[in-house]
PDB file of N, CA, C and O in Angstrom:
ATOM      1  N   UNK A   1      97.767 100.830  93.180  1.00  0.00           N
ATOM      2  CA  UNK A   1      98.689 100.646  92.068  1.00  0.00           C
ATOM      3  C   UNK A   1      99.807  99.698  92.522  1.00  0.00           C
ATOM      4  O   UNK A   1     100.266  99.764  93.662  1.00  0.00           O
ATOM      5  N   UNK A   2     100.220  98.848  91.643  1.00  0.00           N
ATOM      6  CA  UNK A   2     101.250  97.872  91.969  1.00  0.00           C
ATOM      7  C   UNK A   2     102.648  98.436  91.706  1.00  0.00           C
ATOM      8  O   UNK A   2     102.816  99.424  90.991  1.00  0.00           O
ATOM      9  N   UNK A   3     103.624  97.791  92.291  1.00  0.00           N
ATOM     10  CA  UNK A   3     105.013  98.245  92.198  1.00  0.00           C
ATOM     11  C   UNK A   3     105.472  98.423  90.753  1.00  0.00           C
ATOM     12  O   UNK A   3     106.122  99.414  90.422  1.00  0.00           O
ATOM     13  N   UNK A   4     105.137  97.471  89.903  1.00  0.00           N
ATOM     14  CA  UNK A   4     105.564  97.577  88.502  1.00  0.00           C
ATOM     15  C   UNK A   4     104.936  98.785  87.806  1.00  0.00           C
ATOM     16  O   UNK A   4     105.556  99.395  86.934  1.00  0.00           O
ATOM     17  N   UNK A   5     103.707  99.127  88.192  1.00  0.00           N
ATOM     18  CA  UNK A   5     103.055 100.302  87.607  1.00  0.00           C
ATOM     19  C   UNK A   5     103.759 101.588  88.044  1.00  0.00           C
ATOM     20  O   UNK A   5     103.991 102.486  87.235  1.00  0.00           O
ATOM     21  N   UNK A   6     104.095 101.662  89.331  1.00  0.00           N
ATOM     22  CA  UNK A   6     104.837 102.829  89.816  1.00  0.00           C
ATOM     23  C   UNK A   6     106.166 102.956  89.073  1.00  0.00           C
ATOM     24  O   UNK A   6     106.520 104.032  88.592  1.00  0.00           O
ATOM     25  N   UNK A   7     106.877 101.870  88.988  1.00  0.00           N
ATOM     26  CA  UNK A   7     108.179 101.890  88.323  1.00  0.00           C
ATOM     27  C   UNK A   7     108.036 102.336  86.879  1.00  0.00           C
ATOM     28  O   UNK A   7     108.818 103.162  86.407  1.00  0.00           O
ATOM     29  N   UNK A   8     107.053 101.805  86.172  1.00  0.00           N
ATOM     30  CA  UNK A   8     106.852 102.160  84.765  1.00  0.00           C
ATOM     31  C   UNK A   8     106.493 103.631  84.604  1.00  0.00           C
ATOM     32  O   UNK A   8     106.999 104.301  83.704  1.00  0.00           O
ATOM     33  N   UNK A   9     105.627 104.132  85.469  1.00  0.00           N
ATOM     34  CA  UNK A   9     105.229 105.540  85.369  1.00  0.00           C
ATOM     35  C   UNK A   9     106.404 106.475  85.677  1.00  0.00           C
ATOM     36  O   UNK A   9     106.598 107.479  84.992  1.00  0.00           O
ATOM     37  N   UNK A  10     107.172 106.147  86.692  1.00  0.00           N
ATOM     38  CA  UNK A  10     108.317 106.985  87.041  1.00  0.00           C
ATOM     39  C   UNK A  10     109.384 106.913  85.951  1.00  0.00           C
ATOM     40  O   UNK A  10     109.981 107.932  85.602  1.00  0.00           O
ATOM     41  N   UNK A  11     109.626 105.727  85.414  1.00  0.00           N
ATOM     42  CA  UNK A  11     110.596 105.594  84.315  1.00  0.00           C
ATOM     43  C   UNK A  11     110.171 106.424  83.104  1.00  0.00           C
ATOM     44  O   UNK A  11     111.002 107.086  82.483  1.00  0.00           O
ATOM     45  N   UNK A  12     108.887 106.392  82.771  1.00  0.00           N
ATOM     46  CA  UNK A  12     108.396 107.174  81.637  1.00  0.00           C
ATOM     47  C   UNK A  12     108.571 108.666  81.892  1.00  0.00           C
ATOM     48  O   UNK A  12     108.993 109.409  81.006  1.00  0.00           O
ATOM     49  N   UNK A  13     108.245 109.099  83.109  1.00  0.00           N
ATOM     50  CA  UNK A  13     108.427 110.510  83.452  1.00  0.00           C
ATOM     51  C   UNK A  13     109.901 110.900  83.402  1.00  0.00           C
ATOM     52  O   UNK A  13     110.244 111.990  82.944  1.00  0.00           O
ATOM     53  N   UNK A  14     110.759 110.019  83.870  1.00  0.00           N
ATOM     54  CA  UNK A  14     112.193 110.302  83.848  1.00  0.00           C
ATOM     55  C   UNK A  14     112.692 110.439  82.412  1.00  0.00           C
ATOM     56  O   UNK A  14     113.449 111.357  82.097  1.00  0.00           O
ATOM     57  N   UNK A  15     112.264 109.524  81.544  1.00  0.00           N
ATOM     58  CA  UNK A  15     112.688 109.572  80.146  1.00  0.00           C
ATOM     59  C   UNK A  15     112.233 110.856  79.460  1.00  0.00           C
ATOM     60  O   UNK A  15     112.933 111.384  78.596  1.00  0.00           O
ATOM     61  N   UNK A  16     111.070 111.353  79.843  1.00  0.00           N
ATOM     62  CA  UNK A  16     110.515 112.557  79.224  1.00  0.00           C
ATOM     63  C   UNK A  16     110.888 113.829  79.978  1.00  0.00           C
ATOM     64  O   UNK A  16     110.541 114.930  79.552  1.00  0.00           O
ATOM     65  N   UNK A  17     111.581 113.682  81.079  1.00  0.00           N
ATOM     66  CA  UNK A  17     111.897 114.844  81.911  1.00  0.00           C
ATOM     67  C   UNK A  17     112.939 115.741  81.248  1.00  0.00           C
ATOM     68  O   UNK A  17     113.685 115.307  80.370  1.00  0.00           O
ATOM     69  N   UNK A  18     112.973 116.988  81.680  1.00  0.00           N
ATOM     70  CA  UNK A  18     113.982 117.908  81.159  1.00  0.00           C
ATOM     71  C   UNK A  18     115.341 117.766  81.855  1.00  0.00           C
ATOM     72  O   UNK A  18     116.248 118.558  81.600  1.00  0.00           O
ATOM     73  N   UNK A  19     115.486 116.784  82.714  1.00  0.00           N
ATOM     74  CA  UNK A  19     116.739 116.585  83.454  1.00  0.00           C
ATOM     75  C   UNK A  19     117.852 116.224  82.471  1.00  0.00           C
ATOM     76  O   UNK A  19     117.711 115.307  81.662  1.00  0.00           O
ATOM     77  N   UNK A  20     118.946 116.952  82.557  1.00  0.00           N
ATOM     78  CA  UNK A  20     120.089 116.691  81.682  1.00  0.00           C
ATOM     79  C   UNK A  20     121.321 116.216  82.445  1.00  0.00           C
ATOM     80  O   UNK A  20     122.330 115.853  81.840  1.00  0.00           O
ATOM     81  N   UNK A  21     121.237 116.219  83.763  1.00  0.00           N
ATOM     82  CA  UNK A  21     122.356 115.786  84.591  1.00  0.00           C
ATOM     83  C   UNK A  21     122.336 114.262  84.710  1.00  0.00           C
ATOM     84  O   UNK A  21     121.430 113.704  85.329  1.00  0.00           O
ATOM     85  N   UNK A  22     123.324 113.584  84.125  1.00  0.00           N
ATOM     86  CA  UNK A  22     123.323 112.117  84.158  1.00  0.00           C
ATOM     87  C   UNK A  22     123.263 111.531  85.567  1.00  0.00           C
ATOM     88  O   UNK A  22     122.603 110.515  85.785  1.00  0.00           O
ATOM     89  N   UNK A  23     123.936 112.153  86.512  1.00  0.00           N
ATOM     90  CA  UNK A  23     123.944 111.610  87.876  1.00  0.00           C
ATOM     91  C   UNK A  23     122.549 111.646  88.496  1.00  0.00           C
ATOM     92  O   UNK A  23     122.211 110.780  89.302  1.00  0.00           O
ATOM     93  N   UNK A  24     121.751 112.622  88.136  1.00  0.00           N
ATOM     94  CA  UNK A  24     120.380 112.697  88.657  1.00  0.00           C
ATOM     95  C   UNK A  24     119.557 111.529  88.142  1.00  0.00           C
ATOM     96  O   UNK A  24     118.827 110.895  88.903  1.00  0.00           O
ATOM     97  N   UNK A  25     119.672 111.246  86.864  1.00  0.00           N
ATOM     98  CA  UNK A  25     118.939 110.123  86.281  1.00  0.00           C
ATOM     99  C   UNK A  25     119.389 108.806  86.908  1.00  0.00           C
ATOM    100  O   UNK A  25     118.567 107.929  87.174  1.00  0.00           O
ATOM    101  N   UNK A  26     120.669 108.669  87.138  1.00  0.00           N
ATOM    102  CA  UNK A  26     121.198 107.448  87.761  1.00  0.00           C
ATOM    103  C   UNK A  26     120.645 107.300  89.173  1.00  0.00           C
ATOM    104  O   UNK A  26     120.276 106.198  89.579  1.00  0.00           O
ATOM    105  N   UNK A  27     120.586 108.387  89.917  1.00  0.00           N
ATOM    106  CA  UNK A  27     120.032 108.331  91.278  1.00  0.00           C
ATOM    107  C   UNK A  27     118.592 107.832  91.247  1.00  0.00           C
ATOM    108  O   UNK A  27     118.215 106.965  92.034  1.00  0.00           O
ATOM    109  N   UNK A  28     117.800 108.374  90.348  1.00  0.00           N
ATOM    110  CA  UNK A  28     116.398 107.965  90.239  1.00  0.00           C
ATOM    111  C   UNK A  28     116.314 106.481  89.861  1.00  0.00           C
ATOM    112  O   UNK A  28     115.535 105.732  90.450  1.00  0.00           O
ATOM    113  N   UNK A  29     117.105 106.068  88.896  1.00  0.00           N
ATOM    114  CA  UNK A  29     117.102 104.668  88.473  1.00  0.00           C
ATOM    115  C   UNK A  29     117.555 103.735  89.597  1.00  0.00           C
ATOM    116  O   UNK A  29     117.027 102.631  89.737  1.00  0.00           O
ATOM    117  N   UNK A  30     118.519 104.168  90.388  1.00  0.00           N
ATOM    118  CA  UNK A  30     118.977 103.359  91.519  1.00  0.00           C
ATOM    119  C   UNK A  30     117.857 103.161  92.544  1.00  0.00           C
ATOM    120  O   UNK A  30     117.668 102.060  93.062  1.00  0.00           O
ATOM    121  N   UNK A  31     117.122 104.229  92.830  1.00  0.00           N
ATOM    122  CA  UNK A  31     116.001 104.118  93.764  1.00  0.00           C
ATOM    123  C   UNK A  31     114.914 103.200  93.198  1.00  0.00           C
ATOM    124  O   UNK A  31     114.318 102.414  93.934  1.00  0.00           O
ATOM    125  N   UNK A  32     114.662 103.301  91.905  1.00  0.00           N
ATOM    126  CA  UNK A  32     113.675 102.419  91.278  1.00  0.00           C
ATOM    127  C   UNK A  32     114.097 100.958  91.396  1.00  0.00           C
ATOM    128  O   UNK A  32     113.284 100.096  91.729  1.00  0.00           O
ATOM    129  N   UNK A  33     115.361 100.687  91.124  1.00  0.00           N
ATOM    130  CA  UNK A  33     115.864  99.315  91.200  1.00  0.00           C
ATOM    131  C   UNK A  33     115.746  98.750  92.614  1.00  0.00           C
ATOM    132  O   UNK A  33     115.559  97.548  92.800  1.00  0.00           O
ATOM    133  N   UNK A  34     115.856  99.628  93.599  1.00  0.00           N
ATOM    134  CA  UNK A  34     115.758  99.207  95.003  1.00  0.00           C
ATOM    135  C   UNK A  34     114.311  99.133  95.485  1.00  0.00           C
ATOM    136  O   UNK A  34     114.051  98.757  96.627  1.00  0.00           O
ATOM    137  N   UNK A  35     113.372  99.492  94.613  1.00  0.00           N
ATOM    138  CA  UNK A  35     111.965  99.470  95.002  1.00  0.00           C
ATOM    139  C   UNK A  35     111.542 100.658  95.835  1.00  0.00           C
ATOM    140  O   UNK A  35     110.480 100.642  96.457  1.00  0.00           O
ATOM    141  N   UNK A  36     112.368 101.687  95.850  1.00  0.00           N
ATOM    142  CA  UNK A  36     112.093 102.909  96.617  1.00  0.00           C
ATOM    143  C   UNK A  36     111.420 103.929  95.693  1.00  0.00           C
ATOM    144  O   UNK A  36     112.036 104.908  95.272  1.00  0.00           O
ATOM    145  N   UNK A  37     110.144 103.678  95.387  1.00  0.00           N
ATOM    146  CA  UNK A  37     109.452 104.483  94.392  1.00  0.00           C
ATOM    147  C   UNK A  37     109.211 105.920  94.852  1.00  0.00           C
ATOM    148  O   UNK A  37     109.353 106.857  94.066  1.00  0.00           O
ATOM    149  N   UNK A  38     108.850 106.093  96.112  1.00  0.00           N
ATOM    150  CA  UNK A  38     108.632 107.447  96.623  1.00  0.00           C
ATOM    151  C   UNK A  38     109.926 108.265  96.580  1.00  0.00           C
ATOM    152  O   UNK A  38     109.907 109.444  96.226  1.00  0.00           O
ATOM    153  N   UNK A  39     111.045 107.640  96.940  1.00  0.00           N
ATOM    154  CA  UNK A  39     112.334 108.342  96.876  1.00  0.00           C
ATOM    155  C   UNK A  39     112.727 108.654  95.435  1.00  0.00           C
ATOM    156  O   UNK A  39     113.268 109.723  95.153  1.00  0.00           O
ATOM    157  N   UNK A  40     112.459 107.727  94.534  1.00  0.00           N
ATOM    158  CA  UNK A  40     112.765 107.966  93.123  1.00  0.00           C
ATOM    159  C   UNK A  40     111.959 109.148  92.594  1.00  0.00           C
ATOM    160  O   UNK A  40     112.492 110.025  91.914  1.00  0.00           O
ATOM    161  N   UNK A  41     110.678 109.157  92.915  1.00  0.00           N
ATOM    162  CA  UNK A  41     109.797 110.239  92.459  1.00  0.00           C
ATOM    163  C   UNK A  41     110.210 111.570  93.071  1.00  0.00           C
ATOM    164  O   UNK A  41     110.290 112.579  92.370  1.00  0.00           O
ATOM    165  N   UNK A  42     110.471 111.578  94.363  1.00  0.00           N
ATOM    166  CA  UNK A  42     110.888 112.796  95.052  1.00  0.00           C
ATOM    167  C   UNK A  42     112.206 113.327  94.491  1.00  0.00           C
ATOM    168  O   UNK A  42     112.358 114.532  94.291  1.00  0.00           O
ATOM    169  N   UNK A  43     113.144 112.441  94.240  1.00  0.00           N
ATOM    170  CA  UNK A  43     114.448 112.848  93.706  1.00  0.00           C
ATOM    171  C   UNK A  43     114.289 113.482  92.330  1.00  0.00           C
ATOM    172  O   UNK A  43     114.876 114.528  92.052  1.00  0.00           O
ATOM    173  N   UNK A  44     113.501 112.855  91.477  1.00  0.00           N
ATOM    174  CA  UNK A  44     113.288 113.394  90.137  1.00  0.00           C
ATOM    175  C   UNK A  44     112.626 114.769  90.210  1.00  0.00           C
ATOM    176  O   UNK A  44     113.056 115.709  89.542  1.00  0.00           O
ATOM    177  N   UNK A  45     111.584 114.877  91.018  1.00  0.00           N
ATOM    178  CA  UNK A  45     110.880 116.157  91.137  1.00  0.00           C
ATOM    179  C   UNK A  45     111.784 117.233  91.734  1.00  0.00           C
ATOM    180  O   UNK A  45     111.744 118.388  91.310  1.00  0.00           O
ATOM    181  N   UNK A  46     112.587 116.856  92.705  1.00  0.00           N
ATOM    182  CA  UNK A  46     113.504 117.816  93.327  1.00  0.00           C
ATOM    183  C   UNK A  46     114.509 118.363  92.323  1.00  0.00           C
ATOM    184  O   UNK A  46     114.775 119.565  92.303  1.00  0.00           O
ATOM    185  N   UNK A  47     115.068 117.493  91.493  1.00  0.00           N
ATOM    186  CA  UNK A  47     116.018 117.942  90.468  1.00  0.00           C
ATOM    187  C   UNK A  47     115.347 118.916  89.495  1.00  0.00           C
ATOM    188  O   UNK A  47     115.915 119.952  89.150  1.00  0.00           O
ATOM    189  N   UNK A  48     114.152 118.576  89.065  1.00  0.00           N
ATOM    190  CA  UNK A  48     113.441 119.445  88.120  1.00  0.00           C
ATOM    191  C   UNK A  48     113.186 120.804  88.761  1.00  0.00           C
ATOM    192  O   UNK A  48     113.417 121.844  88.144  1.00  0.00           O
ATOM    193  N   UNK A  49     112.709 120.789  90.006  1.00  0.00           N
ATOM    194  CA  UNK A  49     112.375 122.038  90.686  1.00  0.00           C
ATOM    195  C   UNK A  49     113.616 122.866  91.001  1.00  0.00           C
ATOM    196  O   UNK A  49     113.650 124.065  90.723  1.00  0.00           O
ATOM    197  N   UNK A  50     114.619 122.241  91.571  1.00  0.00           N
ATOM    198  CA  UNK A  50     115.813 122.980  91.973  1.00  0.00           C
ATOM    199  C   UNK A  50     116.563 123.569  90.783  1.00  0.00           C
ATOM    200  O   UNK A  50     117.170 124.634  90.895  1.00  0.00           O
ATOM    201  N   UNK A  51     116.522 122.882  89.648  1.00  0.00           N
ATOM    202  CA  UNK A  51     117.184 123.404  88.445  1.00  0.00           C
ATOM    203  C   UNK A  51     116.266 124.297  87.617  1.00  0.00           C
ATOM    204  O   UNK A  51     116.651 124.780  86.553  1.00  0.00           O
ATOM    205  N   UNK A  52     115.028 124.516  88.122  1.00  0.00           N
ATOM    206  CA  UNK A  52     114.047 125.373  87.457  1.00  0.00           C
ATOM    207  C   UNK A  52     113.863 124.990  85.990  1.00  0.00           C
ATOM    208  O   UNK A  52     113.885 125.842  85.102  1.00  0.00           O
ATOM    209  N   UNK A  53     113.681 123.692  85.757  1.00  0.00           N
ATOM    210  CA  UNK A  53     113.544 123.184  84.404  1.00  0.00           C
ATOM    211  C   UNK A  53     112.088 123.311  83.948  1.00  0.00           C
ATOM    212  O   UNK A  53     111.175 122.955  84.693  1.00  0.00           O
ATOM    213  N   UNK A  54     111.867 123.810  82.747  1.00  0.00           N
ATOM    214  CA  UNK A  54     110.497 123.981  82.273  1.00  0.00           C
ATOM    215  C   UNK A  54     109.831 122.629  81.984  1.00  0.00           C
ATOM    216  O   UNK A  54     110.465 121.695  81.494  1.00  0.00           O
ATOM    217  N   UNK A  55     108.538 122.557  82.303  1.00  0.00           N
ATOM    218  CA  UNK A  55     107.764 121.349  82.034  1.00  0.00           C
ATOM    219  C   UNK A  55     106.437 121.746  81.384  1.00  0.00           C
ATOM    220  O   UNK A  55     105.964 122.872  81.543  1.00  0.00           O
ATOM    221  N   UNK A  56     105.854 120.812  80.658  1.00  0.00           N
ATOM    222  CA  UNK A  56     104.573 121.074  80.000  1.00  0.00           C
ATOM    223  C   UNK A  56     103.424 120.889  80.987  1.00  0.00           C
ATOM    224  O   UNK A  56     103.591 120.281  82.044  1.00  0.00           O
ATOM    225  N   UNK A  57     102.279 121.412  80.634  1.00  0.00           N
ATOM    226  CA  UNK A  57     101.074 121.240  81.454  1.00  0.00           C
ATOM    227  C   UNK A  57     100.733 119.757  81.597  1.00  0.00           C
ATOM    228  O   UNK A  57     100.384 119.299  82.684  1.00  0.00           O
ATOM    229  N   UNK A  58     100.836 119.015  80.503  1.00  0.00           N
ATOM    230  CA  UNK A  58     100.523 117.588  80.511  1.00  0.00           C
ATOM    231  C   UNK A  58     101.480 116.832  81.443  1.00  0.00           C
ATOM    232  O   UNK A  58     101.055 115.963  82.205  1.00  0.00           O
ATOM    233  N   UNK A  59     102.753 117.165  81.376  1.00  0.00           N
ATOM    234  CA  UNK A  59     103.757 116.525  82.245  1.00  0.00           C
ATOM    235  C   UNK A  59     103.451 116.845  83.704  1.00  0.00           C
ATOM    236  O   UNK A  59     103.507 115.971  84.569  1.00  0.00           O
ATOM    237  N   UNK A  60     103.126 118.108  83.965  1.00  0.00           N
ATOM    238  CA  UNK A  60     102.808 118.524  85.326  1.00  0.00           C
ATOM    239  C   UNK A  60     101.598 117.752  85.858  1.00  0.00           C
ATOM    240  O   UNK A  60     101.602 117.310  87.006  1.00  0.00           O
ATOM    241  N   UNK A  61     100.578 117.590  85.039  1.00  0.00           N
ATOM    242  CA  UNK A  61      99.382 116.863  85.469  1.00  0.00           C
ATOM    243  C   UNK A  61      99.707 115.411  85.801  1.00  0.00           C
ATOM    244  O   UNK A  61      99.127 114.848  86.729  1.00  0.00           O
ATOM    245  N   UNK A  62     100.609 114.806  85.072  1.00  0.00           N
ATOM    246  CA  UNK A  62     101.047 113.439  85.372  1.00  0.00           C
ATOM    247  C   UNK A  62     101.769 113.397  86.719  1.00  0.00           C
ATOM    248  O   UNK A  62     101.590 112.457  87.492  1.00  0.00           O
ATOM    249  N   UNK A  63     102.582 114.413  86.997  1.00  0.00           N
ATOM    250  CA  UNK A  63     103.249 114.497  88.299  1.00  0.00           C
ATOM    251  C   UNK A  63     102.223 114.624  89.422  1.00  0.00           C
ATOM    252  O   UNK A  63     102.338 113.974  90.461  1.00  0.00           O
ATOM    253  N   UNK A  64     101.235 115.457  89.202  1.00  0.00           N
ATOM    254  CA  UNK A  64     100.190 115.662  90.213  1.00  0.00           C
ATOM    255  C   UNK A  64      99.476 114.345  90.517  1.00  0.00           C
ATOM    256  O   UNK A  64      99.276 114.000  91.682  1.00  0.00           O
ATOM    257  N   UNK A  65      99.092 113.614  89.476  1.00  0.00           N
ATOM    258  CA  UNK A  65      98.389 112.344  89.680  1.00  0.00           C
ATOM    259  C   UNK A  65      99.248 111.357  90.476  1.00  0.00           C
ATOM    260  O   UNK A  65      98.748 110.700  91.389  1.00  0.00           O
ATOM    261  N   UNK A  66     100.505 111.252  90.144  1.00  0.00           N
ATOM    262  CA  UNK A  66     101.381 110.308  90.837  1.00  0.00           C
ATOM    263  C   UNK A  66     101.689 110.768  92.261  1.00  0.00           C
ATOM    264  O   UNK A  66     101.915 109.944  93.147  1.00  0.00           O
ATOM    265  N   UNK A  67     101.699 112.067  92.478  1.00  0.00           N
ATOM    266  CA  UNK A  67     101.989 112.573  93.819  1.00  0.00           C
ATOM    267  C   UNK A  67     100.882 112.229  94.807  1.00  0.00           C
ATOM    268  O   UNK A  67     101.107 112.233  96.017  1.00  0.00           O
ATOM    269  N   UNK A  68      99.690 111.933  94.301  1.00  0.00           N
ATOM    270  CA  UNK A  68      98.615 111.517  95.186  1.00  0.00           C
ATOM    271  C   UNK A  68      98.965 110.246  95.946  1.00  0.00           C
ATOM    272  O   UNK A  68      98.526 110.054  97.080  1.00  0.00           O
ATOM    273  N   UNK A  69      99.753 109.381  95.322  1.00  0.00           N
ATOM    274  CA  UNK A  69     100.171 108.134  95.959  1.00  0.00           C
ATOM    275  C   UNK A  69     101.564 108.221  96.580  1.00  0.00           C
ATOM    276  O   UNK A  69     101.820 107.627  97.627  1.00  0.00           O
ATOM    277  N   UNK A  70     102.453 108.957  95.935  1.00  0.00           N
ATOM    278  CA  UNK A  70     103.856 108.942  96.343  1.00  0.00           C
ATOM    279  C   UNK A  70     104.327 110.202  97.051  1.00  0.00           C
ATOM    280  O   UNK A  70     105.435 110.227  97.588  1.00  0.00           O
ATOM    281  N   UNK A  71     103.488 111.274  97.061  1.00  0.00           N
ATOM    282  CA  UNK A  71     103.977 112.530  97.601  1.00  0.00           C
ATOM    283  C   UNK A  71     105.014 113.084  96.650  1.00  0.00           C
ATOM    284  O   UNK A  71     105.146 112.492  95.579  1.00  0.00           O
ATOM    285  N   UNK A  72     105.701 114.045  96.875  1.00  0.00           N
ATOM    286  CA  UNK A  72     105.597 115.112  97.862  1.00  0.00           C
ATOM    287  C   UNK A  72     104.676 116.220  97.344  1.00  0.00           C
ATOM    288  O   UNK A  72     105.074 117.005  96.484  1.00  0.00           O
ATOM    289  N   UNK A  73     103.486 116.282  97.847  1.00  0.00           N
ATOM    290  CA  UNK A  73     102.461 117.195  97.318  1.00  0.00           C
ATOM    291  C   UNK A  73     102.869 118.662  97.374  1.00  0.00           C
ATOM    292  O   UNK A  73     102.570 119.425  96.455  1.00  0.00           O
ATOM    293  N   UNK A  74     103.551 119.060  98.446  1.00  0.00           N
ATOM    294  CA  UNK A  74     103.950 120.470  98.553  1.00  0.00           C
ATOM    295  C   UNK A  74     104.959 120.843  97.471  1.00  0.00           C
ATOM    296  O   UNK A  74     104.884 121.931  96.900  1.00  0.00           O
ATOM    297  N   UNK A  75     105.893 119.956  97.190  1.00  0.00           N
ATOM    298  CA  UNK A  75     106.879 120.199  96.132  1.00  0.00           C
ATOM    299  C   UNK A  75     106.180 120.257  94.777  1.00  0.00           C
ATOM    300  O   UNK A  75     106.484 121.125  93.959  1.00  0.00           O
ATOM    301  N   UNK A  76     105.258 119.350  94.538  1.00  0.00           N
ATOM    302  CA  UNK A  76     104.535 119.329  93.270  1.00  0.00           C
ATOM    303  C   UNK A  76     103.752 120.625  93.094  1.00  0.00           C
ATOM    304  O   UNK A  76     103.711 121.174  91.993  1.00  0.00           O
ATOM    305  N   UNK A  77     103.136 121.118  94.152  1.00  0.00           N
ATOM    306  CA  UNK A  77     102.397 122.378  94.071  1.00  0.00           C
ATOM    307  C   UNK A  77     103.327 123.524  93.671  1.00  0.00           C
ATOM    308  O   UNK A  77     102.951 124.375  92.864  1.00  0.00           O
ATOM    309  N   UNK A  78     104.526 123.550  94.223  1.00  0.00           N
ATOM    310  CA  UNK A  78     105.493 124.610  93.877  1.00  0.00           C
ATOM    311  C   UNK A  78     105.985 124.463  92.436  1.00  0.00           C
ATOM    312  O   UNK A  78     106.362 125.448  91.801  1.00  0.00           O
ATOM    313  N   UNK A  79     105.980 123.242  91.929  1.00  0.00           N
ATOM    314  CA  UNK A  79     106.454 123.011  90.557  1.00  0.00           C
ATOM    315  C   UNK A  79     105.514 123.623  89.511  1.00  0.00           C
ATOM    316  O   UNK A  79     105.887 123.748  88.345  1.00  0.00           O
ATOM    317  N   UNK A  80     104.327 123.997  89.914  1.00  0.00           N
ATOM    318  CA  UNK A  80     103.363 124.611  88.998  1.00  0.00           C
ATOM    319  C   UNK A  80     103.981 125.811  88.273  1.00  0.00           C
ATOM    320  O   UNK A  80     103.665 126.070  87.111  1.00  0.00           O
ATOM    321  N   UNK A  81     104.858 126.538  88.962  1.00  0.00           N
ATOM    322  CA  UNK A  81     105.486 127.721  88.366  1.00  0.00           C
ATOM    323  C   UNK A  81     106.426 127.390  87.215  1.00  0.00           C
ATOM    324  O   UNK A  81     106.824 128.280  86.463  1.00  0.00           O
ATOM    325  N   UNK A  82     106.783 126.116  87.072  1.00  0.00           N
ATOM    326  CA  UNK A  82     107.696 125.698  85.998  1.00  0.00           C
ATOM    327  C   UNK A  82     106.971 125.371  84.692  1.00  0.00           C
ATOM    328  O   UNK A  82     107.606 125.150  83.661  1.00  0.00           O
ATOM    329  N   UNK A  83     105.630 125.341  84.743  1.00  0.00           N
ATOM    330  CA  UNK A  83     104.854 124.975  83.559  1.00  0.00           C
ATOM    331  C   UNK A  83     104.948 126.086  82.526  1.00  0.00           C
ATOM    332  O   UNK A  83     104.737 127.262  82.823  1.00  0.00           O
ATOM    333  N   UNK A  84     105.271 125.677  81.305  1.00  0.00           N
ATOM    334  CA  UNK A  84     105.372 126.627  80.197  1.00  0.00           C
ATOM    335  C   UNK A  84     104.258 126.347  79.190  1.00  0.00           C
ATOM    336  O   UNK A  84     103.679 125.262  79.160  1.00  0.00           O
ATOM    337  N   UNK A  85     103.982 127.340  78.383  1.00  0.00           N
ATOM    338  CA  UNK A  85     103.029 127.141  77.302  1.00  0.00           C
ATOM    339  C   UNK A  85     101.640 127.412  77.631  1.00  0.00           C
ATOM    340  O   UNK A  85     100.764 127.270  76.778  1.00  0.00           O
TER     341      UNK A  85
END
């Protein structure tokens, strides 16, 4: 996957994420702008997990697919408990 694809997928996930803390979104966007896609993805997932924000099964599956390239697989596995519905 190319850099622009990673950026687009992470941006889409961020826009659809349950994150409500503006500073968290800014952190993710800053990492994306710097080309630090793994850090952007990890930061977004960490915020969702640490704040115990509910996510859909479809959203979770998208995280799982992207984690295959960007990690953090262990965090993504723990996020399974946040899936609602």
